N, C-alpha and C positions, 0 to 999 in steps of 0.2 A: 504451222506449225507441224500439222501431218508428218508432211516428206521427214521435217526435220527430224523428228522421231524417229521415221522408219526408217532416216541414213548413216542416224547414232546409232541405232541396232545392228544394222548390213555392215555398218566397220565394226563396231569391238568384237562382234561373233566375225568377222575374217584375222583382228588382230586376234581376239585366244586363241582359233587355229591357228594361224601362224607361233604362233608359240612355242607351240613345238617342237619346233624346228629348234630352239635354240641350242647351245653350244655350253657345260662351261666342266674346269677343271676332274680333272678326273676322284673319282671317290676312293677315301682311302677304310677300312673298314679295321676296325676293332673288335676281339670276341674279346662276348666277355663270361666267367665261368664262375661258377660260386666257388666264396673262400669257405678253405676245409682245415681252418681255425678258426679263434678267437684276434679277437684286432682289438689296440686298444688305443683309444683315441687321444695317440700326446703327439702327433703331428713328426714325429718323431721312422719312423716308414721303415719296424728293425724286427717287424713281426716276421714269419716264412716264407706269411701268403705276398707277400709284396718282393721278393727276391725268387716266386715261380711263376712271377706275372708276367708275364711281356710290356718292354715298358717304348712307350707312342710319344713321337718326338718329331726333329727334321722344320722345329717350326720357324713359321716364315716371316723377314716386314711387311707390314698392312703399312705404318709409318716411321721414319721420314718418306721410306721406296717401297715400291712392294716387289721388287726382283730383286732380294737380298736376303740370305738367310741369316737369322736374327742373329747378334753376339753373343747376346747371354745366352744359349740352351734352357730351356725350357724339356720335359717330361713328365708324364703321368703314367699309372693304370690304373682302372675299374674290376672292382673285382666286388660281390652281389651277396648278404644273409635271408634269410625267412625272412628280415622285416624291414633291410634295407639295403639304398649300394650305397656302394665307400670307392671313394676319387681317393687317391692319391698322387703328391704334385712338385716335382721336387723345382724349385726355382733357382736353377745358378747362375751367381753374381761376380763377373768378376772383377769389378771398378768398385777402390776404394769411396767410404764414404755415410751416412747414414742413408737407408732409404729416407724416399716421401711417402708420409702419414699424417696428414696435415689434421684427422679427428679419431677420436677415439669412437662415431656420431655410426651409429647402424644405420643403410641406407647414406653410407657416402657416397658421396660426386667418384663417378666412375673414372674421369678425368683428370681427377689431382692430387688422384693416393695409387702406391706402386697398390697392386692385387691384380690377382690369377681369376680366372674368371670361369665354369662352368656351363653350357647350357646343351641343353640336354631337348626337343624333338617327340617326347612318349607317346605322339599319335603319325607317326611315318609322315604327315601333309605337310612340312615344310613351311607352317602357316603360322600354329603355334607352340607354346614349352614353357621350359622355364631355365629361371640362370639362378645361378648361384656366387657368390663372391668372395672372397676374403681380400685383407693386406695383410700383411707382414707381423699388425698390430690383432689378430683374430679381428679383426671388425667389419661383420657380417653384411653381406650385403643382396636381398634377394626380391627377386622381377619378374612379372610374368614376358612373354615375349610371346607377341601381337599380332598378328596379319604380312606371316613375315621376316620377320626384324624387329620393330615397337620393343622397345624395353618397360615399360613401367613397376617400378620398384616398389610404390604403393602398396601391394603383395605381403602379405604378413602370414607367416607361420612356422612350424618346428621342424630347423635342424641342425645338424649338429656339428663342431669345425673343434680344431687344436691345431696351434703353430711352431716348427721347433727351427729355433735361427743356430746357422751351420759358419763354420767361420771363412764360406765363400760358396753360399748359396742361405735358401728357405726351404722349408720341405710344410708342406700341409696338407692332415687329416680327413674330412668332406667324408657326411654318413647322412646318404639324405633319403628318410621314411619314404615306406613306400604312402605310406597315410597320409602322405604330405600331397605330394602329389597328384594327377590323375592321370591314369593313360588306356588309351586303347590293349587289345590282347591280344598280342603281335607281337612276331620276336624278333623284328626288323624296327630298333629306335633310329635316331637325328643325333648328332654328337658333334661339339665343338668345342676347342676351351683356347679362350686366349688370356694376355698378360701387356698389363700393362706397366711395358719397366720402365716409367717416368723416369727414375735416378739416372738413365739410359737417357733417355729421352727416344723409347724408341715401345711404338706394339707388335706386336707377335700374335702369329697363330697356328695353329696345329694346319689346319685348311687353308690353306694363302686365298687371302682374299683381294680382287686388285681397288685400289683408291681410287673413292667415289663413290663408295660401296661403304653398306655398314656393316662392321665386320662385326656386327649380331643378326643377317641376312642366316638364314639357318637353309639356304637354296648355297651357304659356302658348307658346308657340315659333312661330315663322318657317317662313316655305319657305322653304330652301337651292335653289335648280332647277339643276340643273348642262345649260351648253348639248349637252354632251355625258357620255353614261354612263360614270361613274369604270370604268376599265381594275382585273383583278385586281393585285396589287401587282406579282405574279410573287414569286420566287425569296424566299424568307423564312423564313429559319433564323437564331436566335442561337446561342449557346452564351457559358456562365455560368458558366466554371472557375473553383474560388478551392486557397485553399490558405491551414490555417489551423493554428498553431503554439501549442502553450498547455503551460502547467506549473497544475499545481495539488497544496493538501494538506491529508486529513480529516482535520482535527488532534481531533477529537470521538471518531473510534473507530480515531485513533491511527495513522494507516492512512500507508506512506514517504510520501514524496511519488512525482508521476506528473508522465513531462513526453512531449507526443507529437508526432507534423505528422499530420494531415492531410492530406487533397484530396481535390475531388469536380469535380462539375459543375454547372445544370443546366443547357437548352437550353429552344430555343421555337421549335416546326415550324407555319409558318400551313399549312395544311392547305388549307384557303380563303382567299379573303379577308375574311370570317365566323367562319373557325374554325378553334382553336389547341391546337392536343399542346404540354401539359409536363410539361417531364420530370429528375429529380432521380436523382441517385446518388451516394449517402454524404451526405447534404445536411448542413451547421452553420447553427447559429441560435445560435449565442454571440455573436454582433454584439446581438441583441436584447437588447432594455430588457426588467428584470424586472416582474412585477408588481406589483402595488399592494398593500401588506398591508393587511388590513382587521381591524375588531376584530368578532369574531364571539361573537352574543350569539344565534345561531338554531339551529334544532334539524337542518333538511339541509345536505346538500352545495352552496359558496356554484360560483355559475358567474363562469369568471373569465372574459375575452375572447382570442379568438385572436390573436396576435404573429404566428407567421410567412412571411415576406413568399408563399413556395410554393400555401400552403392560402389567401390573398387575393384573389386574381381569378378571378369570377366566386361569387366565396361564397357570395350570394344562394340560384345553385342551387343547390347541395347543403347546404345548413347551414341554410334558411328554416324548413323544412317544419316544419309542426306549430305549437305556440304553444309558452316560452317555460319554459315547465314540461313538456314530452315535443315533448325534437326530436328525428327518428329518427336524426340527425347532428348530434358536435360531433370536430372534428377536434381540440380537446385531446386525446381520448384514442387518435390518431395518436403514439407517439413520448414524451406524458406521462401517469405512473403516476403514482394518487393522489391527493389533495384534503387544503388546509390547507398544513399544514407538514408532510407525508409525498411532498409530490410530489417526482416524481425525473426525471429522461430514460430514458428506453428504444430505441437507438439502431437508426434508420430505417435502411433497406437499401437502399430503393430507392424508385421511385412515378413512375406516369402522369399525367394528366389530359388527355381529353379535353375540349372547355368552346364553344359557340359559339352559334352560327346556322345555322339550314339552311328557305333562300328565309325566305319577309315571316313564317310566322306558329312557326314550329319551332325549342325553343332546345331543345340537351342536351347531358347532362353525365356524364361517367365516368372514375373514380379507385379507382385501387389503388396501392396500397402495401405492403412489405413492409417487417416491424420485425424487429429480431433478437433473439435470447436475453437476458434481465435473469437478471445475473450475479451481483448483487447479491439476488437472490428465484430462482432457477433451478425450485427445485419448482412453482412458482403462475403459472411467467410464461413459461411455451416464446415463439419465435417467432409469430409471429399475421401471417396476410393479413391486408389490411381492402380492401374494393371499395363502391363507390356509385355505381350508375344512376337518374338520370334524362332522362326526360322529358318537354317545358315545350311544349305549342299555346296558342295565343293563341285567346281565343275571344270571341263579341259586339265593346265597340270597345276595348278596354285590359285585360277579366279573361285570369285561365291558369286552365288545367286540369293536373298536372300530375301525373308515378307511380314512384313511389321505389322504390327495391328496397340495401337497407346489409347487410352483412355483413364475420362477421370468423367464420373459421376455423386453430384451430390447424397449426400445419404441423408432421407428424407423429410430434407430442409429448403422450402423453396429459393430459386437461388434472382438474383439480379437481372429483371430482365428490359428488354429495350426498342427500343423502334431501330432500326438500322436507316430507313430511311428518311426519318428526325433525327441521326444522329447529324446525320452528311449534311443538313438543311439549315439546325441548329449551333453545329459547329459541336458540342457541349451533351455530357449523358448525365440524367440525375438518377438515385436512387430512391425510392419510395420514403423516406424523409424529405427528402429535397435537397440532397448536399450535390454540389457539380464535382461531377468523378473524370478524371481523365478517360478515354477511353483504350490506351494499351496501355495503362498505369495495371502489373502486374497483382497489385493487391487487391482488383477487382473479381470475382469471379461474376463470371459472361453469363452459360447456360448452367442449366441441369446435366448437361450435360455433353460432355466432346471427348470425338475417336479423333483420329489417324490413322491412316492404312494407307502401307504404300509395299512398293517391290525395289528394289535395291541390286545391281549385279559391278562385284567390283572387279577389277582386270587386273591382274600380274600377272604378267610372265614364269618361266623358272629362273631368270638370272634378275629379276625383275626394272628390266630395261625399259620396259612397256607398264606404266601406273595406269587404269585406270577406273573413272566413279560414276555411275552413273541413278537414275534413280528417276522413281516418277512417286509421288503420294499429293492425297484425297485427302482431306481434313470434313469432319461430318458434325452440326450439332444445330438443333433448333432454333436460332435465331439469327442463321446467316443466310442469304441469298441462297438455291443452288448452284448459282452458274458463278465460273473466278474463285471454286474452290482448293484448288491443287496446286501443287509446287512439284518443279521436274527440273532435272539438270545435268548436264553430259564435259565430266573433266576428261582430261589421259593427259600426259605424259610422256617425253622419249629423258634418259635421260645414262647419259656411257662416263664416264673418267675426265672428259678431254669437251662435249658437248650437253646439253640438255634443250627441251623445248617444253612448251606445258600451253594449252588452251583449255577456257571451260565456257560455257553456256549455264548461264540458271533462269529459271522464272518461273513469279510468285507469283498468283493471282489476288484479285482483291480481298479476296472474302476467305483465301487459306485462317485458319485458326486453329493452331497449334500450338494448346494453351499450356501443356503437359510438352511443352519443345518451345526451343529457340528461333525465333523468326524477329531480329529486330526491325526489319524492313514491307511491309507485303506491301503486294499489287508495282512489283517495278522489277525490270529484267537486267542482270547479273552481264557483264561476259571482260574477262578479260585474258592474254596470252602474255609469254614470255618466255626468253632464251637467255642462255648462257654460257659465254665457252673456260676453258679453265686451261694453261697453256702453268706443264711441272718443271720446268729448268732442271739443267744435268743440278750432278752429284757437286756438293760444295758450294752453293749456293744459298745467302741464307735464305731464301724465298722459295717453303715448298711448293707453293701451285697462288695462282695470278691467276686475271682474267675477267673479263666484264659480265654485265650483267641486264639486262635489258626489260621493264617490263609495263603493258599500256593497258588495260582499261578502262570503263564505264558502266552508268545506269542509265535506263530508259524507262520510261515508264512504260507499260505496254499496250497501250497505241501508239511506242517508235518511239516517243519523244524524246528527245537528251534531256536529261535531267544532270549528273556527273558524267567525269571525266578523274583521270589520272594519269602518268606517264613519267618515268623514271628511268635514268638509268645512275649507276654507278660501278665503280673500278675496286674491283679486293684485291686484299693480297692478304697469303695463310704465312706467318714464317715457320722453317724447322723452332725455335728457341718456344712454343706454342701462340708467341703472337698474334693480333690481327690490326689489320687494318683495311677503312674504309672510304671514295667516297664517292657520295650522291651529289644529284641533283632533282627537282621533277616543277610536275606542272600538274594545277587545279586548276579543274572546270564543276564549280558547281549555280542546278538552277535553284533555288528554296523552294520548297512545295508546303512551308507553313515560317512564319513567325520564327525566329533564331537570331538567341544574343550570343557572337563566336567572343566574347572576354570574359564568359564564367562567368560574370558578377549578379546578374542578373537586373541588369539594363535595358536600357533604353534597344529594342531589338531592331536586326534588320526584318522589313517589311516580305513578305513571302510571292511568289511569281517575280524576284528580282535574279536577278543574273553577277556572279563573279569569278572572277579565276586570277590563280597570280602563280607564280613561280618561289619557288623553298629549292635551300642548295643545303651538303650537310655533310659530315664527320663522325666517323666512330672509330676510337681507339682498345682497346683492351694491352695489356702488355701479360705477360708472361707469367701464365699461370702456375708454372712449380714453381719461384716467390715465396715469400713468408710477406711479402706485400705487391696487390696484386692493384691496379688503378684500369677504372674503366670511366669512359668520358663521349660522351656526346654532346654534339652543337648543331643546330640548326636553324634557317635565319633567312628571310623574305618576306613574302606578301601575307596574309590570311582573306581573306574574303575581302572589307574594304579597306583594310589598312594594312596591316606588318605585327612577327608573332615574331621572338628569340625564345627561343628554346635550348636551355644544357642542364643537362644529367651528367652529376659524376659521381661513380661509385670505389669505393675506397674500401679491401680490404684488408688486414693484419691479421697474419699468423706465428703463435706461438707452440707448436704442434707438437702433441699434439692434445691439449689441453683449452686453447683458446683458441677463439675467431671474435673475431671486430669488427660486422660493416658497418659501411656507413654509405646509404644512399640517398639523393638530395633532386632534384628536377624545381626547377626555375623556366618557370611561363609569365614572358612582357608583352602582352599587349597590350598597343594604340592604336588607334581608328577614330576615325575624326569627328567633331563634333557632328549633330550633339550625342552622339551615344559615347560607351565608358572605354572608358584602360582598365589593367586588372593589372597588377604581379602577386602570381599567384605560388607556393613553394609549398613544397613537398619533401619534408627530409624522413626520413626511419633508419635512425642507430637500430641495429641489433646483435648481440652480445649473448654466444656462443659458451658455453662449458662441456666439456666433456671430461669428465670428474675421474670414470671410468668407462669403459666396454658398457654397463649396463645402467653408469647414474650422469643423467644429463639433466643441465641446468639451460634456460633459453628466453631474454629479455629484447621484448621488442617494442618498442617506443614510434610510434605516427605522429606527425605536426603537416595538417594537410590544414592550410589556413584559404582553399577554396568552401572547405565543408565545417568551418571558421572550429575541430580540431584538436584534439592532444590526446592520442588513446595509447596507452601503455596495458600490454600484460605477456606475462612472468608466469614461466610454467619448471617444472621440477619431477621430475620421470625418471624414475627408479627402477629397472627392467629385474624384477627379484627368481623369474622362473621363465623359461621363458615365454614368450607372447603372453605371460603375468605384471601387469606393472599397476603401479600406487603414483598419481598422479597427485600437484597442490598447484592448483593453476588461479592467477589473483589480475586482475582485470579492469582497469577504470577509465573512463575516459572526462575529458576537460572541455569546457567551449571554452576556446582560447580569447573573448573580448574578459579580461575579468579576471581568467581562469576558472572558472566556478566549476564544480562535478559536475557532470552530469548522470555518470549513475558509473558504478564501484559492484564487486561479487566475488566473491574467495569462494572455489569450490575445491572440496577432497570427494578423490575417488578411487578407485579398487576393483580390477580386473583378473581375474584367474583362468588360464587358458585348462579344464579342467575334460582329458580322455574316458569314456565311456569303456 
């Protein structure tokens, strides 16, 4: 194993050094000068300053081709005042017809709406930055640019825009306060301007982006040169208090109706122009949309994404360590206990998070949160303190080296203690009252404290053709053996527009215990590889690109015995009209390490130490995303363990833009197993209605029927954004037992939060 690690380190150091020689298109500069007059934000661009500023243009297509100038011209100008950066954009439109604007909802889908997007990298590292996007109806979307090009639109902050529609153009003025963004004290930033001209079915960029690369890749950006180095934003403190009142009743447990009034606040304190401190006291997440339910035919814990706002900003710094099957930190462990149908909320008392940049090369993150005692399970869930510390250094051109510490501590109360040797022999675990507990149930606090220490190296060369991740983590707690407490892995990918290949390896020790992380299967070695090839037909073809993809992977014990294997081949077609088609086939092999019921119906289980293999075939199709009626369909059929499985998924979207969007998502699974094992017919149906009454008033209803969980859930949410980042919410939720349509629980919450700048 040591030889493998050394060879891996030598390999990625060599790749990092070689990445310095990569070439990129010639850069374009834009010199930003201070505004010498007032700018009224009305979208008209008729102030004298706009006539003085140089106009940048010359946009090039990135779709459907990447070697042609834009058919509809786009021009922009940039200036600044003592409080904000101001951008003016003119989007010419020489094609008759209405703009494609599917919704008035903030944080709209970028690919489904005409819009213009401003990307800025105020750290001059081509890795992190901010995105601000506006549609012809002045609907806004903002996001954080992470890892060189990944955009996360769950970031929310104050900025302003206004749109004007002319005869053959639409124009927009965007004002981005210095207090809204974080930036280094440097006179050179990076900037990219993109336009999704969905009406003409073309995507264009100021700095040309070759096909096969993300348009948000900050390597393909121009230089924004300041006439003077931007000054610090000054005192920058925001308080966001809330008041929430709710009433609810647990009918399933026949508990009395409860009502309450909660207050709390979040705060944002700019320690410097590039470093921010977030504080929270008694946070409330009642307005967060419920998780999408899934049909679970897997043997291991499912991953559900984080949706709570406090954990989202700079989430990559805290949550992207390791790989998907071995994360040292998973924020849903804080304040949410359990998985699947057993999830429940645990009160968060307070928390603090420091994150941002120090200088041009360093990034830091520190998080500490305290949760209260879980009154529903006092004997195994005392109050907890959670902590994370990360320090990251940019090295070579764009690669990053980071060190992480993640910890959890009981606060003055004893934990559930168990004998791991006895557990291995007896196969069960009991609490102090003799109740049997599942050893991997996340509801259980297994130790008085738990820590994970680790280092990660993320490789990224200048043009992102080479990407890699390499990590080594180690856990520490009082109840696990000192052996096999590590997790390590390596991932390397080469990607060009026509060809890509990847390889990955991961080994997780038997006693690696990341209680605040996500490690669904310890004690295994994972490996995989894959390759793809893309063909770009000549202009005039209805197909934009097509090509095959082959993948192979597996799971071994740490003694190198085979557990699982999977292999797949697919052929993909992307069409000029934005539709998509994929055919595929796959093979699976599984050696069960514990008994398991593949039907998902709590029937008779297949015995451990049995092996199973099968073949499956599938097809996926999605229709033109520009239309008001969109169809998504997936069908898979073939073997499944010792039987057969048919899986069909259907998604329908109907829009009356920009007012109404109706979605209907359904899934059906038919599992046939030989006697004496169970068959099952599992349904999952989820209609959703989204009304965007204005740019600031939204109403959403989401219904989910899950036959496997025997649950019918309903969530309705009204939101009025009465001021920037200030909202009124009214949320109603109920759940029913499908057998007899009996009420499980019901709740109504009213919440107000207000963003106050000090």
